[in-house]
N, CA, C and O atoms as a GROMACS GRO file, in nm:
protein
  592
    1MET      N    1   0.089  -0.117   0.011
    1MET     CA    2   0.028   0.022   0.007
    1MET      C    3   0.082   0.126  -0.020
    1MET      O    4   0.182   0.161   0.043
    2THR      N    5   0.034   0.194  -0.113
    2THR     CA    6   0.131   0.336  -0.091
    2THR      C    7   0.090   0.439   0.022
    2THR      O    8  -0.021   0.480   0.055
    3THR      N    9   0.239   0.472   0.078
    3THR     CA   10   0.187   0.610   0.203
    3THR      C   11   0.257   0.734   0.176
    3THR      O   12   0.363   0.749   0.116
    4GLY      N   13   0.184   0.822   0.229
    4GLY     CA   14   0.209   0.960   0.203
    4GLY      C   15   0.144   1.039   0.090
    4GLY      O   16   0.172   1.155   0.061
    5LEU      N   17   0.027   0.939   0.010
    5LEU     CA   18  -0.079   0.980  -0.022
    5LEU      C   19  -0.176   1.055  -0.028
    5LEU      O   20  -0.092   1.144  -0.021
    6PRO      N   21  -0.306   1.128  -0.036
    6PRO     CA   22  -0.376   1.208  -0.024
    6PRO      C   23  -0.483   1.025  -0.051
    6PRO      O   24  -0.427   0.923  -0.093
    7ALA      N   25  -0.589   1.030  -0.024
    7ALA     CA   26  -0.711   0.944  -0.061
    7ALA      C   27  -0.731   0.913  -0.168
    7ALA      O   28  -0.744   0.797  -0.206
    8LEU      N   29  -0.736   0.994  -0.223
    8LEU     CA   30  -0.773   1.067  -0.397
    8LEU      C   31  -0.651   0.973  -0.458
    8LEU      O   32  -0.665   0.875  -0.531
    9GLY      N   33  -0.559   1.015  -0.420
    9GLY     CA   34  -0.417   0.930  -0.487
    9GLY      C   35  -0.398   0.852  -0.478
    9GLY      O   36  -0.310   0.809  -0.554
   10LYS      N   37  -0.469   0.745  -0.364
   10LYS     CA   38  -0.417   0.627  -0.374
   10LYS      C   39  -0.530   0.517  -0.444
   10LYS      O   40  -0.524   0.402  -0.487
   11ALA      N   41  -0.633   0.616  -0.432
   11ALA     CA   42  -0.716   0.570  -0.505
   11ALA      C   43  -0.676   0.550  -0.697
   11ALA      O   44  -0.721   0.458  -0.767
   12ALA      N   45  -0.593   0.653  -0.742
   12ALA     CA   46  -0.576   0.698  -0.882
   12ALA      C   47  -0.470   0.598  -0.856
   12ALA      O   48  -0.451   0.528  -0.956
   13VAL      N   49  -0.384   0.564  -0.743
   13VAL     CA   50  -0.293   0.466  -0.803
   13VAL      C   51  -0.349   0.326  -0.791
   13VAL      O   52  -0.254   0.249  -0.807
   14LEU      N   53  -0.406   0.292  -0.779
   14LEU     CA   54  -0.506   0.130  -0.758
   14LEU      C   55  -0.557   0.150  -0.884
   14LEU      O   56  -0.516   0.085  -0.981
   15THR      N   57  -0.629   0.221  -0.889
   15THR     CA   58  -0.713   0.223  -1.018
   15THR      C   59  -0.631   0.233  -1.138
   15THR      O   60  -0.704   0.180  -1.222
   16VAL      N   61  -0.541   0.264  -1.190
   16VAL     CA   62  -0.426   0.275  -1.270
   16VAL      C   63  -0.363   0.132  -1.290
   16VAL      O   64  -0.340   0.091  -1.404
   17ALA      N   65  -0.330   0.047  -1.162
   17ALA     CA   66  -0.278  -0.045  -1.146
   17ALA      C   67  -0.336  -0.199  -1.198
   17ALA      O   68  -0.294  -0.301  -1.252
   18LEU      N   69  -0.436  -0.154  -1.153
   18LEU     CA   70  -0.570  -0.238  -1.170
   18LEU      C   71  -0.609  -0.210  -1.327
   18LEU      O   72  -0.628  -0.320  -1.380
   19LEU      N   73  -0.622  -0.133  -1.393
   19LEU     CA   74  -0.642  -0.097  -1.560
   19LEU      C   75  -0.520  -0.128  -1.671
   19LEU      O   76  -0.517  -0.135  -1.794
   20ALA      N   77  -0.422  -0.144  -1.564
   20ALA     CA   78  -0.305  -0.177  -1.642
   20ALA      C   79  -0.332  -0.303  -1.676
   20ALA      O   80  -0.336  -0.330  -1.796
   21GLY      N   81  -0.356  -0.411  -1.570
   21GLY     CA   82  -0.328  -0.534  -1.553
   21GLY      C   83  -0.480  -0.615  -1.662
   21GLY      O   84  -0.513  -0.732  -1.684
   22CYS      N   85  -0.524  -0.511  -1.695
   22CYS     CA   86  -0.661  -0.540  -1.768
   22CYS      C   87  -0.633  -0.636  -1.914
   22CYS      O   88  -0.649  -0.758  -1.913
   23ALA      N   89  -0.601  -0.581  -2.001
   23ALA     CA   90  -0.491  -0.622  -2.143
   23ALA      C   91  -0.380  -0.694  -2.117
   23ALA      O   92  -0.280  -0.662  -2.053
   24SER      N   93  -0.412  -0.810  -2.183
   24SER     CA   94  -0.284  -0.884  -2.196
   24SER      C   95  -0.316  -0.921  -2.322
   24SER      O   96  -0.412  -0.895  -2.395
   25THR      N   97  -0.155  -1.029  -2.342
   25THR     CA   98  -0.094  -1.050  -2.485
   25THR      C   99  -0.259  -1.167  -2.557
   25THR      O  100  -0.338  -1.242  -2.499
   26VAL      N  101  -0.245  -1.133  -2.671
   26VAL     CA  102  -0.369  -1.226  -2.741
   26VAL      C  103  -0.343  -1.374  -2.741
   26VAL      O  104  -0.241  -1.420  -2.793
   27LYS      N  105  -0.417  -1.437  -2.694
   27LYS     CA  106  -0.366  -1.578  -2.695
   27LYS      C  107  -0.337  -1.609  -2.865
   27LYS      O  108  -0.375  -1.531  -2.952
   28ASN      N  109  -0.257  -1.748  -2.899
   28ASN     CA  110  -0.240  -1.777  -3.027
   28ASN      C  111  -0.316  -1.905  -3.020
   28ASN      O  112  -0.259  -2.012  -2.997
   29TYR      N  113  -0.456  -1.893  -3.042
   29TYR     CA  114  -0.555  -1.947  -3.031
   29TYR      C  115  -0.511  -2.130  -3.173
   29TYR      O  116  -0.482  -2.130  -3.293
   30GLY      N  117  -0.525  -2.215  -3.101
   30GLY     CA  118  -0.471  -2.335  -3.199
   30GLY      C  119  -0.630  -2.443  -3.216
   30GLY      O  120  -0.718  -2.471  -3.134
   31LEU      N  121  -0.616  -2.468  -3.311
   31LEU     CA  122  -0.800  -2.495  -3.391
   31LEU      C  123  -0.881  -2.553  -3.326
   31LEU      O  124  -0.989  -2.583  -3.377
   32ASN      N  125  -0.858  -2.581  -3.216
   32ASN     CA  126  -0.988  -2.677  -3.166
   32ASN      C  127  -0.978  -2.583  -2.995
   32ASN      O  128  -1.057  -2.621  -2.909
   33ASP      N  129  -0.874  -2.458  -2.955
   33ASP     CA  130  -0.888  -2.355  -2.842
   33ASP      C  131  -1.039  -2.314  -2.846
   33ASP      O  132  -1.094  -2.308  -2.956
   34HIS      N  133  -1.101  -2.290  -2.746
   34HIS     CA  134  -1.248  -2.166  -2.715
   34HIS      C  135  -1.166  -2.075  -2.707
   34HIS      O  136  -1.054  -2.085  -2.657
   35PHE      N  137  -1.226  -1.956  -2.764
   35PHE     CA  138  -1.221  -1.854  -2.772
   35PHE      C  139  -1.237  -1.792  -2.646
   35PHE      O  140  -1.301  -1.884  -2.596
   36SER      N  141  -1.228  -1.702  -2.547
   36SER     CA  142  -1.174  -1.655  -2.401
   36SER      C  143  -1.273  -1.522  -2.427
   36SER      O  144  -1.251  -1.448  -2.523
   37GLY      N  145  -1.374  -1.500  -2.341
   37GLY     CA  146  -1.502  -1.431  -2.304
   37GLY      C  147  -1.411  -1.336  -2.227
   37GLY      O  148  -1.428  -1.216  -2.243
   38THR      N  149  -1.342  -1.369  -2.165
   38THR     CA  150  -1.282  -1.270  -2.068
   38THR      C  151  -1.160  -1.143  -2.149
   38THR      O  152  -1.138  -1.024  -2.126
   39GLU      N  153  -1.104  -1.241  -2.247
   39GLU     CA  154  -1.029  -1.135  -2.346
   39GLU      C  155  -1.102  -1.038  -2.426
   39GLU      O  156  -1.068  -0.922  -2.449
   40SER      N  157  -1.225  -1.111  -2.476
   40SER     CA  158  -1.302  -0.968  -2.520
   40SER      C  159  -1.360  -0.906  -2.476
   40SER      O  160  -1.405  -0.815  -2.544
   41THR      N  161  -1.391  -0.914  -2.349
   41THR     CA  162  -1.434  -0.797  -2.239
   41THR      C  163  -1.281  -0.693  -2.157
   41THR      O  164  -1.278  -0.574  -2.128
   42SER      N  165  -1.196  -0.779  -2.145
   42SER     CA  166  -1.048  -0.676  -2.155
   42SER      C  167  -1.005  -0.636  -2.253
   42SER      O  168  -0.967  -0.519  -2.241
   43GLY      N  169  -0.986  -0.695  -2.396
   43GLY     CA  170  -0.868  -0.649  -2.460
   43GLY      C  171  -0.781  -0.732  -2.429
   43GLY      O  172  -0.785  -0.802  -2.327
   44ALA      N  173  -0.678  -0.735  -2.528
   44ALA     CA  174  -0.546  -0.794  -2.569
   44ALA      C  175  -0.457  -0.734  -2.646
   44ALA      O  176  -0.503  -0.687  -2.750
   45THR      N  177  -0.361  -0.722  -2.630
   45THR     CA  178  -0.228  -0.666  -2.745
   45THR      C  179  -0.200  -0.741  -2.823
   45THR      O  180  -0.275  -0.837  -2.841
   46SER      N  181  -0.092  -0.728  -2.894
   46SER     CA  182  -0.022  -0.854  -3.007
   46SER      C  183   0.143  -0.740  -3.040
   46SER      O  184   0.182  -0.634  -2.991
   47THR      N  185   0.197  -0.832  -3.145
   47THR     CA  186   0.307  -0.735  -3.177
   47THR      C  187   0.357  -0.799  -3.289
   47THR      O  188   0.380  -0.920  -3.286
   48PRO      N  189   0.384  -0.710  -3.419
   48PRO     CA  190   0.361  -0.734  -3.563
   48PRO      C  191   0.414  -0.931  -3.555
   48PRO      O  192   0.365  -1.034  -3.601
   49LYS      N  193   0.529  -0.900  -3.478
   49LYS     CA  194   0.593  -1.093  -3.458
   49LYS      C  195   0.513  -1.172  -3.438
   49LYS      O  196   0.483  -1.263  -3.515
   50GLN      N  197   0.453  -1.141  -3.299
   50GLN     CA  198   0.311  -1.276  -3.307
   50GLN      C  199   0.248  -1.292  -3.453
   50GLN      O  200   0.243  -1.385  -3.534
   51CYS      N  201   0.206  -1.168  -3.449
   51CYS     CA  202   0.113  -1.172  -3.581
   51CYS      C  203   0.170  -1.255  -3.705
   51CYS      O  204   0.118  -1.332  -3.786
   52ALA      N  205   0.285  -1.212  -3.688
   52ALA     CA  206   0.353  -1.298  -3.810
   52ALA      C  207   0.320  -1.479  -3.770
   52ALA      O  208   0.286  -1.565  -3.851
   53ASN      N  209   0.340  -1.493  -3.659
   53ASN     CA  210   0.379  -1.642  -3.619
   53ASN      C  211   0.164  -1.680  -3.583
   53ASN      O  212   0.129  -1.783  -3.526
   54THR      N  213   0.088  -1.599  -3.620
   54THR     CA  214  -0.030  -1.642  -3.614
   54THR      C  215  -0.072  -1.714  -3.745
   54THR      O  216  -0.017  -1.689  -3.852
   55LEU      N  217  -0.186  -1.815  -3.728
   55LEU     CA  218  -0.217  -1.872  -3.848
   55LEU      C  219  -0.310  -1.779  -3.900
   55LEU      O  220  -0.392  -1.746  -3.814
   56ASN      N  221  -0.326  -1.728  -4.007
   56ASN     CA  222  -0.488  -1.646  -4.064
   56ASN      C  223  -0.467  -1.523  -3.985
   56ASN      O  224  -0.568  -1.473  -3.935
   57ALA      N  225  -0.336  -1.458  -3.961
   57ALA     CA  226  -0.412  -1.346  -3.930
   57ALA      C  227  -0.283  -1.202  -3.968
   57ALA      O  228  -0.164  -1.217  -3.997
   58VAL      N  229  -0.344  -1.100  -3.958
   58VAL     CA  230  -0.291  -0.999  -4.044
   58VAL      C  231  -0.245  -0.917  -3.975
   58VAL      O  232  -0.299  -0.933  -3.865
   59TRP      N  233  -0.150  -0.804  -3.967
   59TRP     CA  234  -0.086  -0.704  -3.885
   59TRP      C  235  -0.163  -0.561  -3.975
   59TRP      O  236  -0.130  -0.529  -4.089
   60VAL      N  237  -0.251  -0.501  -3.905
   60VAL     CA  238  -0.311  -0.385  -3.942
   60VAL      C  239  -0.287  -0.257  -3.872
   60VAL      O  240  -0.299  -0.252  -3.750
   61GLU      N  241  -0.256  -0.158  -3.940
   61GLU     CA  242  -0.196  -0.014  -3.907
   61GLU      C  243  -0.292   0.092  -3.922
   61GLU      O  244  -0.317   0.116  -4.040
   62GLY      N  245  -0.340   0.147  -3.855
   62GLY     CA  246  -0.437   0.274  -3.876
   62GLY      C  247  -0.377   0.396  -3.801
   62GLY      O  248  -0.272   0.375  -3.740
   63ALA      N  249  -0.415   0.484  -3.798
   63ALA     CA  250  -0.363   0.612  -3.790
   63ALA      C  251  -0.367   0.631  -3.624
   63ALA      O  252  -0.292   0.709  -3.563
   64THR      N  253  -0.470   0.543  -3.560
   64THR     CA  254  -0.466   0.542  -3.414
   64THR      C  255  -0.482   0.408  -3.287
   64THR      O  256  -0.499   0.399  -3.165
   65PHE      N  257  -0.454   0.287  -3.450
   65PHE     CA  258  -0.438   0.175  -3.368
   65PHE      C  259  -0.342   0.114  -3.456
   65PHE      O  260  -0.289   0.137  -3.564
   66GLN      N  261  -0.340   0.021  -3.359
   66GLN     CA  262  -0.206  -0.170  -3.435
   66GLN      C  263  -0.264  -0.287  -3.379
   66GLN      O  264  -0.273  -0.311  -3.258
   67GLU      N  265  -0.318  -0.390  -3.513
   67GLU     CA  266  -0.398  -0.458  -3.419
   67GLU      C  267  -0.317  -0.582  -3.509
   67GLU      O  268  -0.238  -0.555  -3.599
   68CYS      N  269  -0.349  -0.704  -3.474
   68CYS     CA  270  -0.363  -0.828  -3.515
   68CYS      C  271  -0.491  -0.862  -3.548
   68CYS      O  272  -0.573  -0.835  -3.460
   69ILE      N  273  -0.536  -0.916  -3.656
   69ILE     CA  274  -0.669  -0.918  -3.708
   69ILE      C  275  -0.673  -1.059  -3.773
   69ILE      O  276  -0.618  -1.079  -3.881
   70ARG      N  277  -0.738  -1.153  -3.707
   70ARG     CA  278  -0.741  -1.297  -3.734
   70ARG      C  279  -0.864  -1.291  -3.853
   70ARG      O  280  -0.959  -1.212  -3.857
   71TYR      N  281  -0.834  -1.394  -3.942
   71TYR     CA  282  -0.909  -1.412  -4.021
   71TYR      C  283  -0.963  -1.564  -4.058
   71TYR      O  284  -0.860  -1.631  -4.068
   72PHE      N  285  -1.078  -1.648  -4.082
   72PHE     CA  286  -1.097  -1.763  -4.169
   72PHE      C  287  -1.169  -1.777  -4.312
   72PHE      O  288  -1.275  -1.729  -4.352
   73PRO      N  289  -1.083  -1.849  -4.367
   73PRO     CA  290  -1.092  -1.834  -4.515
   73PRO      C  291  -1.184  -2.015  -4.517
   73PRO      O  292  -1.180  -2.109  -4.438
   74SER      N  293  -1.260  -1.995  -4.650
   74SER     CA  294  -1.309  -2.131  -4.695
   74SER      C  295  -1.176  -2.166  -4.768
   74SER      O  296  -1.076  -2.095  -4.783
   75SER      N  297  -1.201  -2.297  -4.811
   75SER     CA  298  -1.070  -2.340  -4.920
   75SER      C  299  -1.046  -2.281  -5.048
   75SER      O  300  -0.938  -2.293  -5.105
   76ASP      N  301  -1.161  -2.205  -5.107
   76ASP     CA  302  -1.089  -2.190  -5.276
   76ASP      C  303  -0.983  -2.076  -5.158
   76ASP      O  304  -0.880  -2.136  -5.188
   77PHE      N  305  -0.956  -2.018  -5.103
   77PHE     CA  306  -0.862  -1.890  -5.140
   77PHE      C  307  -0.730  -1.995  -5.136
   77PHE      O  308  -0.616  -1.958  -5.165
   78LYS      N  309  -0.765  -2.135  -5.096
   78LYS     CA  310  -0.608  -2.169  -5.101
   78LYS      C  311  -0.541  -2.206  -5.274
   78LYS      O  312  -0.450  -2.290  -5.273
   79SER      N  313  -0.585  -2.144  -5.427
   79SER     CA  314  -0.579  -2.086  -5.524
   79SER      C  315  -0.498  -2.022  -5.545
   79SER      O  316  -0.413  -2.054  -5.629
   80GLY      N  317  -0.493  -1.903  -5.475
   80GLY     CA  318  -0.412  -1.782  -5.463
   80GLY      C  319  -0.468  -1.696  -5.580
   80GLY      O  320  -0.406  -1.598  -5.621
   81HIS      N  321  -0.590  -1.737  -5.633
   81HIS     CA  322  -0.649  -1.603  -5.738
   81HIS      C  323  -0.769  -1.626  -5.719
   81HIS      O  324  -0.824  -1.732  -5.752
   82LEU      N  325  -0.823  -1.533  -5.666
   82LEU     CA  326  -1.010  -1.519  -5.642
   82LEU      C  327  -1.026  -1.394  -5.714
   82LEU      O  328  -0.971  -1.289  -5.681
   83ASP      N  329  -1.111  -1.410  -5.821
   83ASP     CA  330  -1.210  -1.359  -5.939
   83ASP      C  331  -1.278  -1.217  -5.751
   83ASP      O  332  -1.234  -1.106  -5.720
   84ARG      N  333  -1.384  -1.297  -5.685
   84ARG     CA  334  -1.477  -1.240  -5.619
   84ARG      C  335  -1.479  -1.329  -5.460
   84ARG      O  336  -1.448  -1.448  -5.463
   85ALA      N  337  -1.507  -1.282  -5.361
   85ALA     CA  338  -1.559  -1.352  -5.237
   85ALA      C  339  -1.629  -1.269  -5.153
   85ALA      O  340  -1.622  -1.146  -5.147
   86VAL      N  341  -1.698  -1.348  -5.086
   86VAL     CA  342  -1.785  -1.276  -4.970
   86VAL      C  343  -1.678  -1.280  -4.854
   86VAL      O  344  -1.598  -1.366  -4.817
   87VAL      N  345  -1.703  -1.176  -4.820
   87VAL     CA  346  -1.614  -1.122  -4.653
   87VAL      C  347  -1.764  -1.097  -4.548
   87VAL      O  348  -1.858  -1.022  -4.575
   88PHE      N  349  -1.750  -1.164  -4.453
   88PHE     CA  350  -1.818  -1.156  -4.343
   88PHE      C  351  -1.748  -1.122  -4.219
   88PHE      O  352  -1.646  -1.172  -4.169
   89MET      N  353  -1.827  -1.023  -4.177
   89MET     CA  354  -1.808  -0.986  -3.997
   89MET      C  355  -1.883  -1.018  -3.916
   89MET      O  356  -1.991  -0.959  -3.926
   90GLU      N  357  -1.875  -1.093  -3.830
   90GLU     CA  358  -1.957  -1.110  -3.748
   90GLU      C  359  -2.019  -1.004  -3.661
   90GLU      O  360  -1.941  -0.909  -3.654
   91GLY      N  361  -2.150  -0.979  -3.577
   91GLY     CA  362  -2.152  -0.844  -3.533
   91GLY      C  363  -2.119  -0.883  -3.388
   91GLY      O  364  -2.082  -0.994  -3.350
   92ASP      N  365  -2.146  -0.738  -3.292
   92ASP     CA  366  -2.072  -0.761  -3.117
   92ASP      C  367  -2.109  -0.888  -3.105
   92ASP      O  368  -2.201  -0.959  -3.148
   93VAL      N  369  -1.974  -0.904  -3.007
   93VAL     CA  370  -1.968  -1.047  -2.925
   93VAL      C  371  -2.033  -1.027  -2.772
   93VAL      O  372  -2.090  -1.111  -2.702
   94LEU      N  373  -1.998  -0.853  -2.737
   94LEU     CA  374  -2.041  -0.781  -2.575
   94LEU      C  375  -2.165  -0.844  -2.544
   94LEU      O  376  -2.221  -0.888  -2.644
   95SER      N  377  -2.234  -0.864  -2.422
   95SER     CA  378  -2.373  -0.815  -2.386
   95SER      C  379  -2.334  -0.752  -2.276
   95SER      O  380  -2.218  -0.732  -2.240
   96ALA      N  381  -2.458  -0.714  -2.207
   96ALA     CA  382  -2.453  -0.603  -2.093
   96ALA      C  383  -2.396  -0.683  -1.955
   96ALA      O  384  -2.369  -0.617  -1.855
   97HIS      N  385  -2.380  -0.841  -1.957
   97HIS     CA  386  -2.305  -0.919  -1.846
   97HIS      C  387  -2.191  -0.968  -1.925
   97HIS      O  388  -2.188  -1.076  -1.866
   98GLY      N  389  -2.081  -0.980  -2.022
   98GLY     CA  390  -1.976  -0.962  -2.054
   98GLY      C  391  -2.011  -1.046  -2.187
   98GLY      O  392  -2.118  -1.033  -2.246
   99ALA      N  393  -1.907  -1.134  -2.226
   99ALA     CA  394  -1.965  -1.170  -2.409
   99ALA      C  395  -2.047  -1.272  -2.412
   99ALA      O  396  -2.030  -1.372  -2.342
  100SER      N  397  -2.138  -1.257  -2.488
  100SER     CA  398  -2.237  -1.321  -2.555
  100SER      C  399  -2.256  -1.421  -2.510
  100SER      O  400  -2.155  -1.476  -2.467
  101SER      N  401  -2.391  -1.500  -2.493
  101SER     CA  402  -2.357  -1.626  -2.472
  101SER      C  403  -2.352  -1.722  -2.602
  101SER      O  404  -2.399  -1.705  -2.715
  102GLY      N  405  -2.274  -1.831  -2.545
  102GLY     CA  406  -2.220  -1.922  -2.667
  102GLY      C  407  -2.084  -1.853  -2.729
  102GLY      O  408  -2.025  -1.948  -2.781
  103TYR      N  409  -2.016  -1.748  -2.746
  103TYR     CA  410  -1.946  -1.707  -2.785
  103TYR      C  411  -1.791  -1.773  -2.770
  103TYR      O  412  -1.702  -1.767  -2.855
  104GLU      N  413  -1.783  -1.853  -2.602
  104GLU     CA  414  -1.681  -1.930  -2.579
  104GLU      C  415  -1.669  -2.079  -2.571
  104GLU      O  416  -1.590  -2.147  -2.505
  105LYS      N  417  -1.794  -2.125  -2.677
  105LYS     CA  418  -1.806  -2.251  -2.781
  105LYS      C  419  -1.727  -2.232  -2.901
  105LYS      O  420  -1.702  -2.334  -2.965
  106TRP      N  421  -1.687  -2.129  -2.940
  106TRP     CA  422  -1.627  -2.120  -3.100
  106TRP      C  423  -1.469  -2.126  -3.090
  106TRP      O  424  -1.388  -2.088  -3.006
  107THR      N  425  -1.463  -2.164  -3.163
  107THR     CA  426  -1.287  -2.244  -3.198
  107THR      C  427  -1.216  -2.166  -3.344
  107THR      O  428  -1.283  -2.071  -3.384
  108PRO      N  429  -1.104  -2.194  -3.416
  108PRO     CA  430  -1.088  -2.168  -3.464
  108PRO      C  431  -1.126  -2.245  -3.586
  108PRO      O  432  -1.143  -2.198  -3.698
  109GLN      N  433  -1.136  -2.366  -3.550
  109GLN     CA  434  -1.196  -2.469  -3.604
  109GLN      C  435  -1.306  -2.463  -3.707
  109GLN      O  436  -1.306  -2.476  -3.829
  110ARG      N  437  -1.434  -2.429  -3.588
  110ARG     CA  438  -1.528  -2.412  -3.594
  110ARG      C  439  -1.562  -2.298  -3.683
  110ARG      O  440  -1.682  -2.286  -3.710
  111GLU      N  441  -1.498  -2.232  -3.723
  111GLU     CA  442  -1.502  -2.069  -3.797
  111GLU      C  443  -1.441  -2.136  -3.911
  111GLU      O  444  -1.534  -2.168  -3.986
  112LEU      N  445  -1.346  -2.166  -3.953
  112LEU     CA  446  -1.324  -2.246  -4.072
  112LEU      C  447  -1.415  -2.369  -4.153
  112LEU      O  448  -1.421  -2.395  -4.274
  113ALA      N  449  -1.488  -2.438  -4.023
  113ALA     CA  450  -1.541  -2.504  -4.108
  113ALA      C  451  -1.670  -2.453  -4.156
  113ALA      O  452  -1.714  -2.479  -4.267
  114ASP      N  453  -1.754  -2.349  -4.034
  114ASP     CA  454  -1.805  -2.289  -4.141
  114ASP      C  455  -1.825  -2.173  -4.227
  114ASP      O  456  -1.933  -2.135  -4.273
  115ALA      N  457  -1.681  -2.108  -4.246
  115ALA     CA  458  -1.672  -2.058  -4.380
  115ALA      C  459  -1.668  -2.182  -4.480
  115ALA      O  460  -1.706  -2.139  -4.589
  116GLU      N  461  -1.640  -2.304  -4.488
  116GLU     CA  462  -1.605  -2.375  -4.572
  116GLU      C  463  -1.770  -2.392  -4.593
  116GLU      O  464  -1.801  -2.360  -4.708
  117LEU      N  465  -1.883  -2.434  -4.515
  117LEU     CA  466  -2.033  -2.461  -4.557
  117LEU      C  467  -2.101  -2.339  -4.611
  117LEU      O  468  -2.218  -2.339  -4.646
  118GLU      N  469  -2.021  -2.232  -4.615
  118GLU     CA  470  -2.090  -2.092  -4.621
  118GLU      C  471  -2.038  -2.116  -4.774
  118GLU      O  472  -2.131  -2.107  -4.854
  119GLN      N  473  -1.926  -2.141  -4.826
  119GLN     CA  474  -1.881  -2.138  -4.961
  119GLN      C  475  -1.980  -2.248  -5.024
  119GLN      O  476  -2.072  -2.227  -5.103
  120GLN      N  477  -1.937  -2.371  -4.970
  120GLN     CA  478  -2.005  -2.492  -5.013
  120GLN      C  479  -2.168  -2.409  -5.075
  120GLN      O  480  -2.203  -2.415  -5.192
  121ARG      N  481  -2.240  -2.344  -4.976
  121ARG     CA  482  -2.385  -2.319  -4.959
  121ARG      C  483  -2.432  -2.203  -5.068
  121ARG      O  484  -2.545  -2.199  -5.115
  122GLY      N  485  -2.317  -2.102  -5.103
  122GLY     CA  486  -2.321  -1.971  -5.188
  122GLY      C  487  -2.271  -2.014  -5.293
  122GLY      O  488  -2.329  -1.961  -5.388
  123GLY      N  489  -2.157  -2.113  -5.339
  123GLY     CA  490  -2.094  -2.155  -5.459
  123GLY      C  491  -1.975  -2.010  -5.480
  123GLY      O  492  -1.908  -1.966  -5.574
  124ILE      N  493  -1.989  -1.986  -5.382
  124ILE     CA  494  -1.839  -1.850  -5.376
  124ILE      C  495  -1.768  -1.881  -5.239
  124ILE      O  496  -1.802  -1.931  -5.132
  125ALA      N  497  -1.614  -1.807  -5.312
  125ALA     CA  498  -1.529  -1.799  -5.162
  125ALA      C  499  -1.574  -1.695  -5.064
  125ALA      O  500  -1.608  -1.578  -5.083
  126TYR      N  501  -1.564  -1.774  -4.944
  126TYR     CA  502  -1.596  -1.727  -4.827
  126TYR      C  503  -1.488  -1.660  -4.672
  126TYR      O  504  -1.440  -1.728  -4.581
  127LEU      N  505  -1.482  -1.558  -4.684
  127LEU     CA  506  -1.390  -1.564  -4.524
  127LEU      C  507  -1.473  -1.471  -4.460
  127LEU      O  508  -1.541  -1.374  -4.495
  128THR      N  509  -1.435  -1.557  -4.308
  128THR     CA  510  -1.496  -1.440  -4.179
  128THR      C  511  -1.378  -1.356  -4.159
  128THR      O  512  -1.260  -1.391  -4.160
  129LEU      N  513  -1.423  -1.250  -4.143
  129LEU     CA  514  -1.310  -1.160  -4.039
  129LEU      C  515  -1.350  -1.150  -3.954
  129LEU      O  516  -1.472  -1.163  -3.943
  130ALA      N  517  -1.260  -1.117  -3.836
  130ALA     CA  518  -1.282  -1.100  -3.706
  130ALA      C  519  -1.259  -0.935  -3.668
  130ALA      O  520  -1.178  -0.852  -3.710
  131ARG      N  521  -1.393  -0.926  -3.548
  131ARG     CA  522  -1.327  -0.739  -3.516
  131ARG      C  523  -1.227  -0.741  -3.434
  131ARG      O  524  -1.184  -0.837  -3.370
  132PRO      N  525  -1.187  -0.624  -3.435
  132PRO     CA  526  -1.081  -0.639  -3.288
  132PRO      C  527  -1.131  -0.686  -3.166
  132PRO      O  528  -1.237  -0.644  -3.120
  133GLY      N  529  -1.062  -0.767  -3.111
  133GLY     CA  530  -1.042  -0.819  -2.942
  133GLY      C  531  -1.156  -0.939  -2.975
  133GLY      O  532  -1.248  -0.953  -2.894
  134THR      N  533  -1.152  -1.021  -3.089
  134THR     CA  534  -1.262  -1.112  -3.104
  134THR      C  535  -1.186  -1.231  -3.161
  134THR      O  536  -1.089  -1.228  -3.237
  135ASP      N  537  -1.232  -1.308  -3.123
  135ASP     CA  538  -1.192  -1.432  -3.256
  135ASP      C  539  -1.077  -1.455  -3.228
  135ASP      O  540  -1.058  -1.566  -3.276
  136GLY      N  541  -0.935  -1.405  -3.154
  136GLY     CA  542  -0.815  -1.444  -3.184
  136GLY      C  543  -0.718  -1.308  -3.253
  136GLY      O  544  -0.602  -1.293  -3.292
  137SER      N  545  -0.836  -1.230  -3.244
  137SER     CA  546  -0.778  -1.098  -3.327
  137SER      C  547  -0.753  -0.969  -3.138
  137SER      O  548  -0.821  -0.977  -3.035
  138SER      N  549  -0.678  -0.908  -3.156
  138SER     CA  550  -0.602  -0.827  -3.078
  138SER      C  551  -0.708  -0.718  -3.081
  138SER      O  552  -0.803  -0.716  -3.159
  139GLY      N  553  -0.677  -0.613  -2.975
  139GLY     CA  554  -0.774  -0.493  -2.972
  139GLY      C  555  -0.874  -0.516  -2.824
  139GLY      O  556  -0.861  -0.599  -2.734
  140ASN      N  557  -0.949  -0.435  -2.836
  140ASN     CA  558  -1.038  -0.398  -2.740
  140ASN      C  559  -1.176  -0.400  -2.805
  140ASN      O  560  -1.206  -0.320  -2.893
  141GLN      N  561  -1.261  -0.495  -2.760
  141GLN     CA  562  -1.432  -0.503  -2.821
  141GLN      C  563  -1.476  -0.413  -2.715
  141GLN      O  564  -1.596  -0.406  -2.739
  142THR      N  565  -1.461  -0.362  -2.644
  142THR     CA  566  -1.541  -0.245  -2.588
  142THR      C  567  -1.530  -0.095  -2.663
  142THR      O  568  -1.591   0.010  -2.642
  143ARG      N  569  -1.448  -0.122  -2.737
  143ARG     CA  570  -1.407   0.024  -2.837
  143ARG      C  571  -1.526   0.014  -2.949
  143ARG      O  572  -1.559   0.120  -3.004
  144ARG      N  573  -1.575  -0.077  -2.977
  144ARG     CA  574  -1.682  -0.135  -3.075
  144ARG      C  575  -1.773   0.032  -3.093
  144ARG      O  576  -1.793   0.121  -3.010
  145ARG      N  577  -1.816   0.020  -3.256
  145ARG     CA  578  -1.900   0.169  -3.261
  145ARG      C  579  -1.826   0.288  -3.232
  145ARG      O  580  -1.871   0.402  -3.217
  146THR      N  581  -1.694   0.244  -3.224
  146THR     CA  582  -1.610   0.410  -3.257
  146THR      C  583  -1.567   0.444  -3.370
  146THR      O  584  -1.587   0.370  -3.466
  147ARG      N  585  -1.499   0.564  -3.383
  147ARG     CA  586  -1.396   0.549  -3.522
  147ARG      C  587  -1.241   0.442  -3.506
  147ARG      O  588  -1.164   0.415  -3.598
  148TYR      N  589  -1.226   0.393  -3.348
  148TYR     CA  590  -1.138   0.337  -3.355
  148TYR      C  591  -1.195   0.216  -3.495
  148TYR      O  592  -1.118   0.128  -3.535
   0.00000   0.00000   0.00000
């Protein structure tokens, strides 16, 4: 405990210490690892090097952010050239009580299988693009619906 700080100063130090521990390094999910609801609510960070070593991930830099974004392609992407494809981005995974029910049941393998099913159903290459802070992407899902 800190000494010599006014009560408000102690509260500020404690708050900063707690918030600093919220974001962790995003997990490199194996094909059958379930996505973390805690990661989606607390946020996670990554580095370009870590992202380069993550299956189906791309490092994205914007004016105010740098994130490792996961994607889940159907098998048509293996050909190396596509004239067209459907790119799908799932909706919010957060609810009033944390990650929405069912989110932690999803895995990278299930995302890939779902992309394959949609490709077969629609007859066109299909890719699911993860939102920042979800499905193994770094970022903070609580910043959704903002310019970030």
